[in-house]
C-alpha positions in Angstrom: -11.2 4.4 -11.1 -10.3 4.1 -14.7 -12.6 3.4 -17.7 -13.4 -0.2 -18.8 -10.6 0.1 -21.4 -7.9 1.1 -18.8 -5.6 -1.5 -17.4 -4.6 0.7 -14.5 -6.9 1.6 -11.6 -6.5 3.4 -8.2 -8.4 2.2 -5.1 -8.2 2.6 -1.4 -8.0 -0.3 0.9 -9.4 -0.1 4.5 -7.2 -1.4 7.3 -8.8 -2.6 10.7 -12.3 -1.7 9.6 -12.6 1.9 8.7 -9.8 3.0 11.0 -7.2 3.5 8.3 -7.3 3.8 4.6 -4.4 3.4 2.1 -4.4 4.3 -1.5 -3.3 1.4 -3.6 -2.4 0.9 -7.2 -3.8 -2.0 -9.2 -2.6 -3.1 -12.6 -4.1 -5.8 -14.8 -1.5 -8.1 -16.5 -1.7 -11.3 -18.5 -1.2 -13.3 -15.2 -4.0 -11.5 -13.2 -3.5 -8.3 -11.2 -0.5 -6.7 -9.5 -1.2 -4.4 -6.5 1.0 -2.2 -4.3 0.7 0.5 -1.7 2.9 3.5 -2.7 2.8 5.0 0.8 4.3 1.8 2.3 7.5 1.0 0.3 7.9 -2.6 -0.7 4.3 -3.5 0.3 2.9 -5.3 -2.8 0.9 -8.4 -3.7 -0.9 -10.0 -6.6 -3.9 -12.1 -7.4 -5.6 -13.9 -10.3 -8.7 -11.7 -10.0 -9.2 -8.1 -8.9 -10.9 -9.3 -5.7 -8.1 -11.7 -4.8 -5.6 -9.0 -5.4 -7.5 -6.6 -3.1 -7.9 -9.2 -0.4 -4.1 -10.0 -0.7 -3.0 -6.4 -0.5 -5.1 -6.0 2.7 -3.3 -8.9 4.2 0.1 -7.5 3.1 -0.8 -4.0 4.6 -1.7 -5.5 8.0 1.4 -7.6 8.0 3.6 -4.7 7.0 2.1 -2.4 9.8 2.4 -5.2 12.3 6.2 -5.6 11.5 6.6 -1.8 11.7 5.0 -1.7 15.1 7.2 -4.4 16.3 10.4 -2.9 15.0 9.5 0.6 16.5 8.8 -0.8 19.9 11.1 0.7 22.6 12.8 2.9 20.2 13.3 6.7 20.6 11.9 8.8 17.8 12.6 12.5 17.1 12.6 14.9 14.2 15.5 16.8 12.8 15.2 20.1 10.9 17.2 20.8 7.8 17.6 23.9 5.8 17.3 23.7 2.1 19.4 26.1 0.1 17.9 26.6 -3.3 20.2 28.3 -5.9 
């Protein structure tokens, strides 16, 4: 975490107890705190206090993962290989 003078901190948030952890970014603003999870695009929240923002991002992560699970149900998944040509 940053020093007391920093307005930007990094934390990790547990999901479903200690089963999963996600790094989050937390930024203090005049309105409170903005918080987002870089590994889950579009997953963001806010709060008036740091504690509220952390609780809100936990809820957002749980909702995000629930929607992903629902969207991926009964869908075939595979990998493709690509060749990168570097000049």
